[in-house]
C-alpha positions as YAML, in Angstrom:
chain: A
units: angstrom
residues:
- id: 1
  name: MET
  ca: [8.59, 7.96, -5.47]
- id: 2
  name: THR
  ca: [5.46, 6.57, -4.42]
- id: 3
  name: VAL
  ca: [4.32, 2.73, -3.38]
- id: 4
  name: ARG
  ca: [2.75, 1.93, -6.95]
- id: 5
  name: LYS
  ca: [6.36, 2.92, -8.63]
- id: 6
  name: TRP
  ca: [7.88, 0.59, -6.35]
- id: 7
  name: LEU
  ca: [5.28, -1.95, -7.35]
- id: 8
  name: ASN
  ca: [6.65, -1.54, -11.07]
- id: 9
  name: TRP
  ca: [9.66, -2.18, -10.08]
- id: 10
  name: MET
  ca: [8.53, -5.90, -9.01]
- id: 11
  name: PRO
  ca: [8.68, -8.58, -11.55]
- id: 12
  name: LEU
  ca: [5.54, -11.10, -11.58]
- id: 13
  name: ALA
  ca: [6.10, -14.14, -9.73]
- id: 14
  name: SER
  ca: [5.17, -17.54, -11.53]
- id: 15
  name: PHE
  ca: [1.68, -18.44, -10.60]
- id: 16
  name: ALA
  ca: [2.69, -21.72, -11.04]
- id: 17
  name: ALA
  ca: [3.45, -20.92, -7.24]
- id: 18
  name: LEU
  ca: [-0.09, -20.63, -6.24]
- id: 19
  name: ALA
  ca: [-0.46, -24.26, -5.46]
- id: 20
  name: ALA
  ca: [1.07, -23.57, -2.29]
- id: 21
  name: PHE
  ca: [-1.56, -20.87, -1.33]
- id: 22
  name: GLY
  ca: [-3.23, -22.78, 1.30]
- id: 23
  name: GLN
  ca: [-0.23, -23.62, 3.07]
- id: 24
  name: THR
  ca: [0.10, -21.89, 6.51]
- id: 25
  name: HIS
  ca: [2.25, -19.23, 5.63]
- id: 26
  name: GLY
  ca: [1.33, -15.59, 5.83]
- id: 27
  name: PHE
  ca: [2.06, -12.11, 6.99]
- id: 28
  name: GLY
  ca: [0.58, -13.30, 10.69]
- id: 29
  name: ALA
  ca: [3.64, -14.99, 11.41]
- id: 30
  name: ASP
  ca: [5.57, -15.96, 8.31]
- id: 31
  name: GLY
  ca: [5.27, -11.81, 7.16]
- id: 32
  name: HIS
  ca: [6.93, -10.86, 10.72]
- id: 33
  name: ARG
  ca: [9.28, -13.51, 10.07]
- id: 34
  name: ILE
  ca: [10.78, -12.50, 6.72]
- id: 35
  name: ALA
  ca: [10.46, -8.19, 8.00]
- id: 36
  name: GLY
  ca: [12.56, -9.49, 11.19]
- id: 37
  name: LEU
  ca: [15.35, -11.33, 8.96]
- id: 38
  name: ILE
  ca: [15.74, -8.49, 6.66]
- id: 39
  name: ALA
  ca: [16.12, -6.06, 9.73]
- id: 40
  name: GLN
  ca: [18.55, -8.65, 11.56]
- id: 41
  name: GLU
  ca: [20.86, -8.47, 8.98]
- id: 42
  name: ARG
  ca: [20.77, -4.58, 9.14]
- id: 43
  name: LEU
  ca: [21.58, -3.87, 12.55]
- id: 44
  name: CYS
  ca: [24.60, -2.16, 14.14]
- id: 45
  name: ALA
  ca: [27.31, -4.31, 16.21]
- id: 46
  name: GLU
  ca: [25.95, -2.64, 19.44]
- id: 47
  name: ALA
  ca: [22.40, -3.24, 18.52]
- id: 48
  name: GLN
  ca: [22.96, -6.66, 17.79]
- id: 49
  name: GLN
  ca: [24.25, -7.54, 20.84]
- id: 50
  name: GLN
  ca: [21.46, -5.93, 22.65]
- id: 51
  name: VAL
  ca: [19.07, -7.74, 20.98]
- id: 52
  name: ARG
  ca: [20.38, -10.57, 21.93]
- id: 53
  name: THR
  ca: [20.37, -9.76, 25.55]
- id: 54
  name: LEU
  ca: [16.83, -8.27, 25.94]
- id: 55
  name: GLY
  ca: [15.73, -10.93, 23.71]
- id: 56
  name: GLN
  ca: [17.26, -13.58, 25.38]
- id: 57
  name: GLY
  ca: [18.96, -15.02, 22.11]
- id: 58
  name: GLN
  ca: [16.23, -14.67, 20.14]
- id: 59
  name: GLY
  ca: [16.56, -12.52, 16.88]
- id: 60
  name: LEU
  ca: [14.25, -10.31, 15.64]
- id: 61
  name: ASP
  ca: [12.44, -12.78, 13.38]
- id: 62
  name: GLN
  ca: [11.57, -14.56, 16.45]
- id: 63
  name: LEU
  ca: [10.60, -11.45, 18.63]
- id: 64
  name: GLY
  ca: [8.03, -10.27, 16.55]
- id: 65
  name: LEU
  ca: [5.63, -12.78, 16.90]
- id: 66
  name: TRP
  ca: [5.08, -12.25, 20.86]
- id: 67
  name: ALA
  ca: [2.79, -9.34, 20.38]
- id: 68
  name: ASP
  ca: [0.16, -11.64, 18.91]
- id: 69
  name: TRP
  ca: [0.76, -14.73, 21.02]
- id: 70
  name: ILE
  ca: [-0.38, -12.64, 24.52]
- id: 71
  name: ARG
  ca: [-3.25, -10.90, 23.02]
- id: 72
  name: GLY
  ca: [-5.52, -13.30, 24.86]
- id: 73
  name: GLU
  ca: [-3.99, -12.76, 28.04]
- id: 74
  name: PRO
  ca: [-6.07, -10.81, 30.47]
- id: 75
  name: GLU
  ca: [-3.16, -8.62, 31.28]
- id: 76
  name: TRP
  ca: [-2.57, -7.91, 27.64]
- id: 77
  name: GLU
  ca: [-6.14, -7.33, 26.32]
- id: 78
  name: HIS
  ca: [-5.64, -3.96, 26.03]
- id: 79
  name: SER
  ca: [-2.66, -4.37, 23.75]
- id: 80
  name: ALA
  ca: [-5.21, -5.17, 20.62]
- id: 81
  name: ALA
  ca: [-6.10, -1.73, 19.70]
- id: 82
  name: TRP
  ca: [-2.19, -1.03, 19.30]
- id: 83
  name: HIS
  ca: [-2.26, -3.33, 16.54]
- id: 84
  name: TYR
  ca: [-3.86, -0.91, 13.86]
- id: 85
  name: MET
  ca: [-5.27, 2.66, 13.35]
- id: 86
  name: ASN
  ca: [-8.65, 3.57, 11.72]
- id: 87
  name: ILE
  ca: [-8.99, 6.39, 9.04]
- id: 88
  name: PRO
  ca: [-11.52, 6.89, 6.70]
- id: 89
  name: ASP
  ca: [-10.71, 7.26, 2.93]
- id: 90
  name: GLY
  ca: [-9.43, 10.40, 1.82]
- id: 91
  name: ALA
  ca: [-8.93, 11.98, 5.35]
- id: 92
  name: ARG
  ca: [-5.96, 13.67, 5.93]
- id: 93
  name: LEU
  ca: [-3.53, 11.83, 8.50]
- id: 94
  name: GLU
  ca: [-2.24, 15.33, 9.42]
- id: 95
  name: ASP
  ca: [-5.78, 15.61, 10.98]
- id: 96
  name: TYR
  ca: [-5.93, 12.15, 12.76]
- id: 97
  name: ARG
  ca: [-6.39, 12.30, 16.59]
- id: 98
  name: HIS
  ca: [-5.37, 9.35, 18.30]
- id: 99
  name: PRO
  ca: [-7.68, 7.29, 20.34]
- id: 100
  name: PRO
  ca: [-7.74, 6.97, 24.07]
- id: 101
  name: GLU
  ca: [-6.88, 3.36, 24.38]
- id: 102
  name: GLY
  ca: [-4.11, 3.82, 21.64]
- id: 103
  name: ASP
  ca: [-3.12, 2.83, 18.46]
- id: 104
  name: ILE
  ca: [-0.10, 1.58, 16.05]
- id: 105
  name: LEU
  ca: [1.22, 5.28, 15.36]
- id: 106
  name: TRP
  ca: [1.28, 5.82, 19.55]
- id: 107
  name: ALA
  ca: [2.75, 2.03, 19.86]
- id: 108
  name: ILE
  ca: [5.51, 2.44, 17.60]
- id: 109
  name: ARG
  ca: [6.71, 5.99, 19.32]
- id: 110
  name: TYR
  ca: [5.81, 4.88, 22.70]
- id: 111
  name: PHE
  ca: [7.84, 1.44, 22.48]
- id: 112
  name: GLY
  ca: [10.84, 3.02, 20.57]
- id: 113
  name: ALA
  ca: [11.14, 5.74, 23.36]
- id: 114
  name: ARG
  ca: [11.20, 3.12, 25.83]
- id: 115
  name: LEU
  ca: [13.73, 1.04, 24.20]
- id: 116
  name: ALA
  ca: [15.88, 3.92, 24.01]
- id: 117
  name: ASP
  ca: [15.69, 4.30, 27.77]
- id: 118
  name: ARG
  ca: [18.59, 3.09, 28.71]
- id: 119
  name: GLN
  ca: [17.54, 3.48, 32.32]
- id: 120
  name: ALA
  ca: [14.29, 1.59, 32.17]
- id: 121
  name: PRO
  ca: [14.00, -1.77, 33.73]
- id: 122
  name: ILE
  ca: [15.14, -4.59, 31.25]
- id: 123
  name: ALA
  ca: [11.94, -6.20, 31.44]
- id: 124
  name: GLU
  ca: [9.91, -3.21, 30.13]
- id: 125
  name: ARG
  ca: [12.88, -2.81, 27.73]
- id: 126
  name: ARG
  ca: [12.41, -6.16, 26.68]
- id: 127
  name: ASP
  ca: [8.58, -5.87, 25.97]
- id: 128
  name: ALA
  ca: [9.30, -2.62, 24.51]
- id: 129
  name: LEU
  ca: [11.57, -4.18, 21.50]
- id: 130
  name: ARG
  ca: [9.06, -6.86, 21.12]
- id: 131
  name: PHE
  ca: [6.02, -4.47, 20.34]
- id: 132
  name: LEU
  ca: [8.38, -2.22, 18.11]
- id: 133
  name: VAL
  ca: [9.52, -5.24, 16.00]
- id: 134
  name: HIS
  ca: [5.78, -6.51, 15.48]
- id: 135
  name: PHE
  ca: [4.25, -3.17, 15.07]
- id: 136
  name: ALA
  ca: [6.68, -1.87, 12.64]
- id: 137
  name: ALA
  ca: [5.77, -4.60, 10.40]
- id: 138
  name: ASP
  ca: [1.98, -4.65, 11.41]
- id: 139
  name: ILE
  ca: [1.63, -0.82, 9.97]
- id: 140
  name: HIS
  ca: [3.09, -2.07, 6.45]
- id: 141
  name: GLN
  ca: [0.29, -4.34, 5.92]
- id: 142
  name: PRO
  ca: [-2.30, -1.90, 4.31]
- id: 143
  name: LEU
  ca: [-5.55, -2.99, 6.08]
- id: 144
  name: HIS
  ca: [-3.78, -1.97, 9.64]
- id: 145
  name: VAL
  ca: [-4.27, 1.51, 8.76]
- id: 146
  name: GLY
  ca: [-7.94, 0.62, 7.87]
- id: 147
  name: ARG
  ca: [-11.31, 1.56, 7.71]
- id: 148
  name: GLU
  ca: [-13.76, 1.57, 11.22]
- id: 149
  name: SER
  ca: [-16.59, 0.81, 9.19]
- id: 150
  name: ASP
  ca: [-15.52, -2.97, 8.12]
- id: 151
  name: ARG
  ca: [-13.05, -2.87, 10.78]
- id: 152
  name: GLY
  ca: [-10.14, -3.28, 8.43]
- id: 153
  name: GLY
  ca: [-11.63, -5.83, 6.07]
- id: 154
  name: ASN
  ca: [-12.55, -7.92, 8.81]
- id: 155
  name: MET
  ca: [-16.23, -7.59, 7.78]
- id: 156
  name: ILE
  ca: [-15.77, -8.61, 4.09]
- id: 157
  name: ASP
  ca: [-15.38, -12.23, 2.68]
- id: 158
  name: ILE
  ca: [-13.68, -12.98, -0.62]
- id: 159
  name: ASP
  ca: [-12.89, -15.83, -2.70]
- id: 160
  name: PRO
  ca: [-9.14, -16.74, -3.33]
- id: 161
  name: GLY
  ca: [-10.20, -19.58, -5.21]
- id: 162
  name: THR
  ca: [-8.15, -21.97, -3.57]
- id: 163
  name: GLY
  ca: [-10.69, -23.53, -0.93]
- id: 164
  name: GLY
  ca: [-13.17, -21.38, 0.25]
- id: 165
  name: PRO
  ca: [-13.77, -17.67, 1.42]
- id: 166
  name: VAL
  ca: [-11.87, -15.72, 3.74]
- id: 167
  name: ASN
  ca: [-11.87, -12.30, 5.08]
- id: 168
  name: LEU
  ca: [-10.30, -9.77, 3.37]
- id: 169
  name: HIS
  ca: [-8.14, -8.89, 6.27]
- id: 170
  name: ARG
  ca: [-7.03, -12.31, 6.79]
- id: 171
  name: PHE
  ca: [-6.13, -12.70, 3.23]
- id: 172
  name: TRP
  ca: [-3.67, -9.44, 3.37]
- id: 173
  name: ASP
  ca: [-2.66, -10.60, 6.83]
- id: 174
  name: THR
  ca: [-1.87, -13.84, 6.47]
- id: 175
  name: ASP
  ca: [-2.56, -15.39, 3.00]
- id: 176
  name: ALA
  ca: [-1.07, -13.12, 0.49]
- id: 177
  name: VAL
  ca: [2.97, -13.79, 1.45]
- id: 178
  name: ALA
  ca: [1.89, -17.46, 0.54]
- id: 179
  name: LEU
  ca: [1.49, -16.44, -3.29]
- id: 180
  name: SER
  ca: [5.35, -16.66, -3.74]
- id: 181
  name: GLY
  ca: [5.63, -20.36, -2.71]
- id: 182
  name: LEU
  ca: [9.17, -19.44, -1.24]
- id: 183
  name: GLU
  ca: [10.64, -20.08, 2.22]
- id: 184
  name: PHE
  ca: [11.77, -17.43, 4.27]
- id: 185
  name: GLU
  ca: [15.07, -17.18, 3.46]
- id: 186
  name: ASP
  ca: [14.64, -17.65, -0.26]
- id: 187
  name: TYR
  ca: [11.97, -14.78, 0.30]
- id: 188
  name: VAL
  ca: [14.32, -12.39, 2.11]
- id: 189
  name: ARG
  ca: [17.31, -13.07, -0.61]
- id: 190
  name: ASN
  ca: [14.58, -12.75, -3.38]
- id: 191
  name: LEU
  ca: [13.99, -8.96, -2.34]
- id: 192
  name: ALA
  ca: [18.17, -8.20, -2.00]
- id: 193
  name: GLY
  ca: [17.91, -6.21, -5.27]
- id: 194
  name: LEU
  ca: [14.88, -4.37, -4.28]
- id: 195
  name: ILE
  ca: [16.39, -3.73, -0.82]
- id: 196
  name: GLU
  ca: [19.74, -2.60, -1.93]
- id: 197
  name: ALA
  ca: [18.50, -0.01, -4.35]
- id: 198
  name: ASN
  ca: [15.93, 1.78, -2.36]
- id: 199
  name: ALA
  ca: [17.02, 1.40, 1.79]
- id: 200
  name: PRO
  ca: [18.70, 4.84, 1.93]
- id: 201
  name: ALA
  ca: [15.22, 6.67, 0.55]
- id: 202
  name: TRP
  ca: [13.06, 4.31, 3.06]
- id: 203
  name: GLU
  ca: [15.56, 5.01, 6.22]
- id: 204
  name: GLN
  ca: [14.69, 8.36, 5.69]
- id: 205
  name: ASP
  ca: [10.80, 7.96, 5.87]
- id: 206
  name: MET
  ca: [9.07, 9.28, 8.79]
- id: 207
  name: LEU
  ca: [6.48, 7.16, 10.61]
- id: 208
  name: MET
  ca: [3.57, 9.19, 9.14]
- id: 209
  name: ASP
  ca: [4.84, 8.05, 5.73]
- id: 210
  name: TRP
  ca: [4.73, 4.33, 6.66]
- id: 211
  name: ALA
  ca: [1.17, 4.92, 7.43]
- id: 212
  name: ARG
  ca: [0.13, 7.13, 4.57]
- id: 213
  name: GLU
  ca: [1.51, 4.53, 2.08]
- id: 214
  name: SER
  ca: [-0.86, 1.69, 3.50]
- id: 215
  name: GLN
  ca: [-3.79, 4.13, 3.23]
- id: 216
  name: ILE
  ca: [-2.63, 5.29, -0.13]
- id: 217
  name: LEU
  ca: [-2.85, 1.35, -1.31]
- id: 218
  name: ARG
  ca: [-6.56, 0.81, 0.04]
- id: 219
  name: PRO
  ca: [-8.03, 1.24, -3.86]
- id: 220
  name: ASP
  ca: [-5.88, -1.63, -4.54]
- id: 221
  name: VAL
  ca: [-6.90, -3.65, -1.59]
- id: 222
  name: TYR
  ca: [-10.59, -3.02, -2.24]
- id: 223
  name: ASP
  ca: [-10.52, -3.32, -5.58]
- id: 224
  name: PHE
  ca: [-11.40, -7.19, -5.78]
- id: 225
  name: GLY
  ca: [-14.56, -6.81, -7.66]
- id: 226
  name: GLY
  ca: [-14.73, -10.26, -9.47]
- id: 227
  name: ARG
  ca: [-17.96, -12.44, -9.46]
- id: 228
  name: GLY
  ca: [-18.75, -13.23, -5.60]
- id: 229
  name: ASN
  ca: [-15.78, -11.16, -4.24]
- id: 230
  name: ARG
  ca: [-13.83, -13.79, -6.33]
- id: 231
  name: LEU
  ca: [-10.07, -12.53, -6.63]
- id: 232
  name: THR
  ca: [-8.92, -12.43, -10.26]
- id: 233
  name: ARG
  ca: [-5.69, -13.36, -11.08]
- id: 234
  name: GLY
  ca: [-4.92, -9.80, -11.79]
- id: 235
  name: TYR
  ca: [-5.48, -9.12, -7.92]
- id: 236
  name: LEU
  ca: [-3.35, -12.12, -6.86]
- id: 237
  name: GLU
  ca: [-0.51, -11.08, -9.12]
- id: 238
  name: ASN
  ca: [-0.84, -7.34, -7.58]
- id: 239
  name: ALA
  ca: [-1.37, -8.49, -4.07]
- id: 240
  name: GLU
  ca: [1.91, -10.70, -4.16]
- id: 241
  name: ARG
  ca: [4.08, -7.66, -5.26]
- id: 242
  name: ILE
  ca: [2.28, -5.36, -2.54]
- id: 243
  name: THR
  ca: [3.25, -7.24, 0.27]
- id: 244
  name: ARG
  ca: [7.17, -8.29, -1.48]
- id: 245
  name: VAL
  ca: [7.40, -4.49, -1.21]
- id: 246
  name: ARG
  ca: [5.77, -3.90, 1.88]
- id: 247
  name: LEU
  ca: [7.46, -6.06, 3.71]
- id: 248
  name: ALA
  ca: [11.13, -4.80, 2.07]
- id: 249
  name: GLN
  ca: [10.19, -1.56, 3.46]
- id: 250
  name: ALA
  ca: [9.25, -3.02, 6.88]
- id: 251
  name: GLY
  ca: [12.34, -4.85, 7.38]
- id: 252
  name: VAL
  ca: [14.50, -1.94, 6.47]
- id: 253
  name: ARG
  ca: [12.62, 0.50, 8.62]
- id: 254
  name: LEU
  ca: [12.48, -1.47, 11.34]
- id: 255
  name: ALA
  ca: [16.43, -1.92, 11.47]
- id: 256
  name: ALA
  ca: [16.52, 1.33, 11.16]
- id: 257
  name: GLU
  ca: [14.17, 2.05, 14.31]
- id: 258
  name: VAL
  ca: [16.18, -0.25, 16.48]
- id: 259
  name: ASN
  ca: [19.44, 1.04, 15.52]
- id: 260
  name: ARG
  ca: [17.94, 4.39, 16.50]
- id: 261
  name: ALA
  ca: [17.36, 3.30, 19.85]
- id: 262
  name: LEU
  ca: [20.61, 1.13, 20.51]
- id: 263
  name: CYS
  ca: [23.63, 2.45, 18.62]
- id: 264
  name: GLY
  ca: [25.21, 4.67, 20.43]
- id: 265
  name: PRO
  ca: [23.85, 6.81, 23.50]
- id: 266
  name: ALA
  ca: [20.33, 7.45, 24.26]
- id: 267
  name: GLU
  ca: [18.23, 9.77, 26.08]
- id: 268
  name: ALA
  ca: [16.08, 8.52, 28.95]
- id: 269
  name: SER
  ca: [12.42, 8.92, 27.50]
- id: 270
  name: PRO
  ca: [10.14, 11.17, 29.57]
...
């Protein structure tokens, strides 16, 4: 089933909640915490124990924040390229080639393998877990599979109508989840029915499917065409619905990746 069909499943939220739009909620921190909370509840017992050990007591909802915190540190500046991938409109993912500095597809595969390697130093596996948790959520934000020409929407200003312009990437990365007006735990509970109905299928999807879904959503993301790039009510409704589905998918798939790496015996990575 396509992403657009998942969206048709979702009810529209009450737009009285738009009063909360200006608060500091977002896919930046809040989205990662929501995806992490969903995933945490779906871990096998062994994975739960290893996450507690590797994460030094932190859960997936907290571990997913680290990769953004360290981007400005000199030793981690090279990790900035791992948060996204650039691909032109209509280009086939099968023809995509990784840049030398790496990208989000490379990072998810690499750090998943490092996490699964029980012979790797614990500090490396801890970093691998934190990177994997973060990037598994990032790839579900449509503009992290973006156009190089506008830097994934960073060079396009839009007006949400709630206090001044922001760039398009910022809106989807940081503001879209706030449209619900829900706190973390309520947001997760609100997704329970969607997750229960679709988790078995989502768990079987491959990494390229996650990226392809974000690419398919590009027409929705860029369809803001109001006067002065002012976002319409319809655009905001669609953005909320897309974000809910993508966060639900991110949480389910993140749990599957962590379980795959930590539940039962694992082979050392090459």
